[in-house]
N, C-alpha and C positions, 0 to 999 in steps of 0.2 A: 504494500500500500504506500503510495508516495505521500510525502509530507507537504501539504500545501495549504489547503483551505483553512486549516485550524488556525494557522497563523493569523488569519484575518481578524478574528475577533479579539482575542486576548491581546493581540498584538498592537494593532494600531491605536486603539483607543486608550491605551493605558498610561500615557505619559503624564503623571502628576506627582506631586509630592505632598507630604503632610506635615503636620506639626506634632510636637511631643506631648508627653504626659508626665511621667515620673520615671525614675530609673531604678526601681527595685523589683525584685521578684514578687510575684503576686499580681495585684491589679489595682488600678486607680481609675477614677472617673475623670475624664477630661475630653473636651470636644475635639474631634478629629475630622479629617476630610478624605476626599478621594478624587479620582481622575475622571475626566470626561473626554469624549472623542473629538475628532476633527471632522473636516468636511464629510467624507463618506461615513466616518464613524458616527457623526451626528445624524446621518441619514437613517431613515427607518429601515435599514437593512444590514448589509454586510459590514465591511470595514474598509479602511483605507491604509495607505502606506504611511510609514513614519519611521523615525529613528529614535533610539532611546539611550539613556545613559545606562551602562551596565556595570558601573563600579559604585561602591558605597561612597557616601559623602555628599557633597552639594549636588552632584549629579550633572557633570559635564556631558554633553551629548557624545555618544559613541559613534564611530564611523558607520555608515549605512551597511546593513547586511544584505547581501543579494537575496532576492526573493526566490524561494524554491519553485520548481515547475508546478504548473497548475495540476491540481489533483482533487481528491475527495475527502481525505481525512482532515479533520479540523485540528491542525497542529497548534500547540500553544506557543509557537515561536514568536519572538519579538520583531517580526518583520512583516511586510505586507505580502499577502498572496492575492490571487485574483486581481492582478492589476487592471484587467479589462472590466471587472465587476466593480471597481472602485470609482467608476465614473459617476460624478454627482451632477445634479442640475439645481439651479436656483429658480424657484417658481416666480412667475411674473408678478404675483401679488405678495411676494415675500416681504416680511417686515424689515425695517432698518435694523440690522443686527447690532449696531452700536447702541441702540436704545432698547433692545429686546429685554423683557423681564421674564426670565425663565422660571418655571414652576413645575413641580411634580404633581401628578394627578392625586386628587384627594383619596385617602383610604376609603374603602367601601363598607367596613364593618361597624358595629355598634359602639366600640370602645374608642376613647381617646388613646393616644400613643405616647409612651414615655421613651426616653433615650438616655443611655449611659455608655461610657467608653471605658474599656479595661485594657490595661497593659499586662500581659501574662508572660512569665518567664519559666521555662522548663529547665530547671537546674540539673536534671538527669541526662540531658542531651546537649551536645554541642551543635551549633548551627551547621547543617550539612553543606551549605554553599560557601560560607566563610568561617571555617572552624576557628580561626584565630580571633574571631569577634566575641567568642564566649558562648554562653548557653543560648538555646533556641528561644526566640522572642516572637510574640504574636500580639497583634492589636485586634480588639474585638469590640464591635458595636452591638449593644443589647437593646433591642426595641421590645417594649412590653405593653400589655393592656394597662391603661391608666384611668384614673378618675377624671372626669371632665372638669375643666377649669383649673387644673393644678399644673405646676411646673412653670418654668421660665419661658423666654422667647423660643420659637422653633429653632432646632439645632441647625448649624450651618451645614451646607452641602460639602463645602471644601473651603480652604483658605484662599485669599487672593493670590498668594504666591504659588500655591498648587495650580490654580487656574492659569496663571501667567505662564508657568512652565509647560503646562499641557498645550495651551494654545500656540505658544511659540514652536513647540516640537512638531505641531501639525500645520504650521504656516497659516494660522488663523488669528494671530495676535493683532493684525492690522484691521480685522473685520469684526471680531467679537471681543469686547472688553473683558479682561480678566474678572473684573468686579461683577459683571453680569452672570458669569458662570459661577463664581464663588457665592454670589447672592441668590442662587436658585432657591426658590421657596420650598421648604420641606414642611412636614406636618407633625413631627415628633418633638416633644419638649423635654429637655433635661430637667431633672428634679421633680418630674411628675409623680404623684402618689400612685402606687400600684393599685390596680383593681383587686377586689377581694377574691379569695379562692386560689386553687391551684390550676395551672394551665399547661398544656403540652409544650414541649420545647422543639423548635426547628432550628437546625444549624445550617447556614448557607456558606458556600465556598465559591469565590469568584473565578473568572477565567484567568488563565496564566497571563501575567504581566498587567492584569487589571486590578485596580484598587477595590476594596470591598464596597465603596460607595456606589459602584455601578449597579448594585442590586437593591438600592434603597427603596425604590417604588414597591418591589415585591415584599421587602422586609416590613415596611410600614403597613402595608395592606394586611399581611398575615397577623401582625400584632393587633390591628384594629378588629380582627375577627376572633381574637382571644388566644393567640399564641405568643409565647415568649420566643423571640428570634435572635439568635446570635450569629452575626456575620463576621467572618474571620479574614484578617490580612496575615499572610505568611511572609516573614522577613526575607528580603532579597528576591521576592518573586513578583514584585510589581515594579513598574517604571518609577514609582515613587510613593513611599508611605512614611508618614511621620511617626517617629518613636520618641520616647522620653529623652530629655537632655538636649533638645534642639537638633536631633539627628534625622536626616532624611535618608532612608535606605532605598537603594535603587536595585535594578534587576540583574544582579550577578548571575542568578539562575538562568537568565535568558541566554547567556553564553555557555554556561557549563552544562545545561541540559542537552545541548547538542552532542556532548560526549557521553553523558550518563544515560541518556535516553529519557523520554518523557514519562515512561513508566515509573522512574525513580521519583518524579515530581508527585505523582498520584500516591505512591506508597509513603513518601515523606509527609504529605498532607494528612494521610490517614493517621499517622502518629500525632501530628499536631491536633487534629480534631478530637481524637480520643483524650488528649490532654485537656482540651477545652471542656469536654464533658466531665473529666475528673474535677476540674476547678469549679465548674458551675454547680455540680450536683454533690460534691464531696463536703467533708467537714471544713469549717472555716472558709467558706467560699468568699472570694474577694468581691463578689457582687452582693450588695446589701439586701437585695430582694430575692435571693436565691430560693427562699421558701415558697415563692410563687410556682416554682417548677415542679411538675408532676414527673418524677424520675421514671415512672413506668411507661410514659408516653413520649418517646423521643424520635424525631424524624430528621432527615437531612436532604438537602437539595443543593445542586451546584450547576454552574454554567461552564461549558467547555471542559477544561481539565478539572474544574471543580465538580462537574458531573461524574467524571471517571473517579475522582477522589471519594465521592459519595459511596460508590460501589466498593471501593477499596477499604473504606472505613467499615462498612457493613460486614465485609468478609472477615475483618479482624476484631470487630467489637459488637457483641450481640446486644448491647444496650440500644443500638439504633434499630428501630422496628420497621422503618419504611423509608424508601429513598427515591429521588427523582434525578435523572440526568437530563439537563437541558442542552442538547446539541453538542455533546462532548464525545470524542472518539475514545474508545476503551484501550488506551495504551497499556494499562495494567489490566489484564483480562479478568472477568468474573471467574471465580474458581470453577473448575469442571464439576465440582460437587454442588454448586449453586450457593444460595444465600440462606440456607436453612428454612426455606419456605416463606421468607419474608417478602412483602409486596415491593414491587419496583416499577417505576414508570419511565419510559423514554419519551421525551418531547423534543422534536427537532424540526429542522427545515425540510420541506418537501423536496427541494432541489438537491440536498446533500445527504439526507438520512432516511429516504424511503428504502424499501426492501431491495430495490435494484439500482440504487443511485451511486454505488461505489464504495462507501465506507464499510468494508467487510467486517469490521469489529461489531457492528450492531446486529446483523443476522447471526454471527457467531455467538455473541453473548446473550442474545435473546433466547437461544436454545438452552442456555445454561441457567437462566432464571427459573427457579423451581417453585415459585409461589404465585400469588395473584400478580398479573402483569398487564401492562398496556404499552402499545407502540403507537404514538401519535405523531403526525407531521402536520405542519402548517403551511399551506400554499401562500406564496407571495412573501414569505418571511426570509430573513437573512440571519447570519450567525449572531448578530447583535440584537435581534428582535427580542430576546428574552432579558435584556438589560434596560437601563434607563435611556440609552442613547437615541432610540427612535422618537421618544418624546421630545427631546431637544431638537431633533431634526425637523419635526413638525413646526415647532415654535420659531425656528430660525429660517424656515422656508427652504430647507435643503432636502432634496429628494434623491433617492437612489433608483435608477431605472431598473436595476436587477432585483429589487425587493420592493414590491408595490404596496405591501401592507403598511397602513398608517401607524404612527406612533400610538394613537388612541387604541386601535384594534390590537396592536402588539401587546400592550399592557393588559387590556381586557382579557385576552386569551391566556396570557401567562398567569395572571393573578387568579382567574377563575378555575383553570384546570389544576394548577398546583394546590390551591386551597381545597378544591373538591377532593383531590387525592388524600391530603392529610385529614380532612374531615372524615373521610370514610375509614382510613386505616389507623388513625390515632384517636378518633372520637367514636368510631363505630356507627357513624351516621351514613346510611346508604346514599350514594350520589348518582342519580340517573344520568348526569352529564358524562359519566365515565362508561356508560353502557354501550355507546355507539354514536354515530354522527347525528347532529341535530340541525334543524333548519336555521336556528339562530346563529350557528357557528359553521357556515359552509366551508370555511377555510381549513377546518380541522379534519384530517383523515385518520381512520383507524386501520391498523394493519395487523393481520394474524397470519404471518407466513408459515 
C-alpha cells in the first residue's frame, strides 16, 4: 500500500503552537490552544500542502519534504499529498477574510460545557521521539457536562501566536489575521461547575501532526450530550503544542516516523492513552472533577492515526469498551484475534475508504473485528471532514472542488453518528441511525463486505 493520502490531513493543517501550563508531573488546569488549517485545509474537504518545523523549541520551519506518490492510505506524514486535490477556490460571495469572525457550531445537547486543561507526565516512560527530553508528557483538554450559567468566559481556541505561526506556514498570514483564528468563538467555559451524577468518558486522539484543538467541535458536542471528553496532545507529534514552562514542542515524530514506521506512532499513543485513563480514573486524579467519570463506561475515538490508535489502545486495554476510527489507515493492525467482542465503528470518506477504494487495511481489519461493527462512508467528504476545518472553510469562503460536503453537513454527520455510537454502546440506548441508510442522511453509506 503506498503512502500518500494520509499525509493530507494530519499533515497540512497542523502547523500551530501552544502555550504552557506548569512543569510538574501530574496535571494542572491552564488554557491551551491548537492549530488550524490553511487554504485547502480550511476547505470543507481534504488538505493542502505545507511545511512544518520538526525540531523542538521555537519551531523554525523545516525544509519542505517531497510529497509521496498519490495513493490511498491516509498517511500521517507531515507533508502534503494529493497535490491535485488541494486545489481550492474562493466563492464569489466570500466574506472579507481580514474581518471574518470565526465561530464553532453550537453544541446540540442539553448541558452547558465546562473546560479544563491538564499537563500529564508519565515518569515511567521516556519520550520515544526525544529520549533526552525526559519523561513522556501529554496535554489534555477535558470538556464536561456543566451547570448552566457557571464558569468564566468561553475558552480560547488557540493563542494569537499559535494562529500566526499556523497561518504563516500555510501562506495565509496576509489574508487571514492571526487574531481572527485565535479568537474563534468556542462554547466551553473554564471553571464551570460540573453537572451532577456520573457520566461516560470518551477519549479523543487527533490526526498525526494535528493539535488536539482540531477536534473541539466534536468534543464540545459530546460533552453537551452528557459525556466527559478528554482530548489528548502527544508530545512531539504535532507541528506545535504548548507545554508548561513556555515550551512549544514541534513535530520531531514527523521525521522519525518515516524510519520507525507509523505503526510505532499508533502503539506509542496506545501507551499514552492508557496512561491518561490511569490518571483520570485512578486515585488522586489531577482532574478535580474526576468523580464525574463512570469508570465502567469508557469509549475512544480518533481521527486519522488517532483512529488507528483507538484500535491499538483497545487491543491493549480492556477498560475501553467501544471505539471509532475516523478515516485512519490501520498501520498497526487489529489483532487477528479481534477486540474481545467489543463494538467498533469505521467512519470514513467514500473516495478513500469504501470497500474497493484502495486502503487495504480497512477490509483486512474489518474481518478481524469480532463484535458489533459498522463501516460507514460519507460521499463528498475529505480527510479533514471529521475535524473543525470544514467549518472554517465555510466561514472564510474557501471551497475544495474535490470535497463538496459543506462544513455544516460535515459536522452534523460527524457529531450525530459518533454520538449515536456511544449512546448505544456506553449508555445502552438503541440508535436506529446506526441500523442503515436514512433519507435524512443521503451522504452516509453502509457497507457489509
